[in-house]
C-alpha positions as CSV (number, residue, x, y, z in Angstrom):
1,M,8.9,-13.1,-1.1
2,R,8.6,-9.3,-1.2
3,N,9.4,-7.4,-4.5
4,I,9.9,-10.6,-6.4
5,E,8.9,-8.9,-9.6
6,E,11.6,-6.3,-9.3
7,Y,14.1,-9.0,-8.2
8,I,13.4,-11.1,-11.3
9,S,13.8,-8.1,-13.7
10,G,17.1,-7.2,-12.1
11,Y,18.3,-10.8,-12.2
12,V,17.3,-11.1,-15.9
13,D,19.1,-7.8,-16.6
14,G,22.3,-9.6,-15.6
15,E,21.8,-13.2,-16.5
16,G,18.8,-13.3,-19.0
17,C,18.4,-13.3,-22.7
18,F,15.7,-12.6,-25.3
19,T,16.5,-14.3,-28.6
20,V,15.1,-15.6,-31.8
21,T,16.7,-18.6,-33.5
22,F,16.4,-19.7,-37.1
23,N,16.6,-23.2,-38.6
24,K,16.4,-24.2,-42.2
25,R,13.4,-26.5,-42.7
26,D,12.5,-27.6,-46.2
27,K,8.9,-28.4,-45.1
28,A,8.3,-24.9,-43.8
29,K,6.2,-22.6,-46.0
30,I,9.1,-20.3,-46.6
31,G,11.9,-22.7,-46.0
32,W,12.8,-21.6,-42.5
33,E,11.3,-21.9,-39.0
34,L,11.9,-19.5,-36.2
35,R,11.8,-19.9,-32.4
36,P,11.6,-16.9,-30.0
37,S,12.8,-17.7,-26.5
38,F,13.4,-16.1,-23.1
39,S,16.1,-17.7,-20.9
40,V,18.0,-17.2,-17.7
41,S,21.3,-19.0,-17.0
42,Q,23.0,-19.7,-13.7
43,N,25.6,-22.0,-12.2
44,E,24.3,-25.3,-10.8
45,E,24.9,-24.3,-7.2
46,R,22.5,-21.3,-7.6
47,R,19.8,-23.2,-9.4
48,Q,17.2,-22.3,-6.7
49,V,16.9,-18.8,-8.3
50,L,15.8,-20.4,-11.5
51,D,13.3,-22.5,-9.6
52,I,11.9,-19.3,-8.1
53,I,11.7,-17.7,-11.6
54,Q,10.0,-20.7,-13.1
55,K,7.5,-20.8,-10.2
56,Y,6.8,-17.1,-10.7
57,F,6.1,-17.4,-14.5
58,G,4.2,-20.8,-14.0
59,C,5.7,-22.3,-17.1
60,G,8.9,-23.1,-18.9
61,F,11.6,-25.6,-18.2
62,I,15.0,-25.9,-16.6
63,R,17.7,-27.8,-18.4
64,R,21.4,-28.3,-18.3
65,D,23.5,-26.3,-20.8
66,Y,26.6,-28.4,-21.5
67,S,28.1,-25.7,-23.7
68,D,28.9,-23.5,-20.7
69,R,28.3,-25.9,-17.8
70,T,25.3,-24.0,-16.4
71,V,21.6,-24.6,-15.9
72,K,19.1,-22.6,-17.9
73,F,15.5,-21.7,-17.4
74,E,13.8,-21.2,-20.7
75,I,10.4,-20.4,-22.1
76,R,9.9,-21.1,-25.8
77,D,6.1,-21.3,-26.1
78,H,4.8,-18.3,-28.0
79,I,1.6,-18.0,-26.0
80,Q,3.4,-18.2,-22.7
81,L,5.9,-15.6,-23.9
82,R,3.1,-13.3,-25.0
83,D,0.9,-13.8,-22.0
84,R,3.4,-14.1,-19.2
85,V,6.9,-12.9,-20.1
86,I,6.1,-9.8,-22.1
87,P,3.5,-8.3,-19.6
88,H,6.0,-8.8,-16.8
89,F,8.8,-6.8,-18.5
90,E,6.3,-4.2,-19.6
91,R,5.3,-3.7,-16.0
92,F,8.8,-4.1,-14.5
93,P,11.2,-2.9,-17.2
94,L,14.9,-3.7,-17.4
95,L,17.4,-0.9,-16.5
96,S,20.2,-1.8,-18.9
97,N,20.5,-1.8,-22.7
98,K,18.9,-5.3,-22.5
99,Q,15.6,-3.3,-22.4
100,K,16.1,-2.6,-26.1
101,D,16.5,-6.4,-26.8
102,F,13.2,-6.9,-24.9
103,E,11.5,-4.2,-27.0
104,L,12.7,-5.9,-30.3
105,F,11.6,-9.3,-28.9
106,R,8.2,-7.9,-28.1
107,E,7.9,-6.6,-31.7
108,V,8.8,-10.1,-33.1
109,C,6.1,-11.7,-30.9
110,K,3.6,-9.2,-32.2
111,I,4.4,-10.1,-35.8
112,I,4.0,-13.8,-35.0
113,D,0.6,-13.0,-33.3
114,H,-0.6,-11.6,-36.6
115,G,0.8,-14.5,-38.7
116,G,3.5,-12.3,-40.2
117,H,6.1,-15.0,-39.7
118,L,4.4,-17.0,-42.4
119,T,5.0,-14.4,-45.1
120,K,8.3,-13.5,-46.7
121,S,8.0,-9.8,-45.8
122,G,7.1,-10.5,-42.1
123,F,9.8,-13.1,-41.8
124,I,12.4,-10.6,-43.1
125,K,11.2,-8.0,-40.5
126,I,11.7,-10.6,-37.8
127,V,15.2,-11.5,-39.1
128,N,16.1,-7.8,-39.0
129,F,14.8,-7.3,-35.5
130,A,16.4,-10.5,-34.2
131,Y,19.8,-9.6,-35.6
132,R,19.7,-6.2,-33.8
133,M,19.3,-8.1,-30.5
134,N,22.1,-9.5,-28.4
135,G,25.0,-7.7,-30.0
136,S,27.5,-10.0,-28.3
137,G,25.7,-13.2,-29.3
138,K,27.0,-15.7,-31.8
139,R,25.0,-16.8,-34.8
140,K,25.6,-19.7,-37.2
141,R,24.3,-17.8,-40.2
142,T,24.2,-14.2,-41.3
143,S,20.9,-12.4,-41.7
144,Q,21.6,-12.0,-45.4
145,E,22.1,-15.7,-45.8
146,I,18.7,-16.4,-44.2
147,I,16.9,-13.8,-46.3
148,R,18.6,-14.9,-49.5
149,N,17.4,-18.5,-48.9
150,L,13.8,-17.8,-48.3
151,K,11.3,-19.6,-50.6
């Protein structure tokens, strides 16, 4: 397929998401774990686009999202995000404001690369970056609640 890279960036601009989720975990060094992820959603009848994107990145998984009755392609593995997803969007940038979400996401991944997510100060930086992403997204907790409950 010609221009697949540009096609994928354009598709992600409309249907994709860069996010970081936080879960309270008592066994974690600072009481919380985080998970960066890249995802693209689509209706079941257009799943073939997600199959193409998965083949292009050579990783990730496709699952049903029962909350909105779609299917979702997702990459959660940090190494795959760092080595495959980030270089793609550096080379083929997004054209909408989602580019800012990507840039914050890339900064989060850099902090993780250097082990900063295991320190209180690094984790706080990640929380602050994550809560600047996806302005229309819903979160279970406020950033202040997460920061206040760090060990």
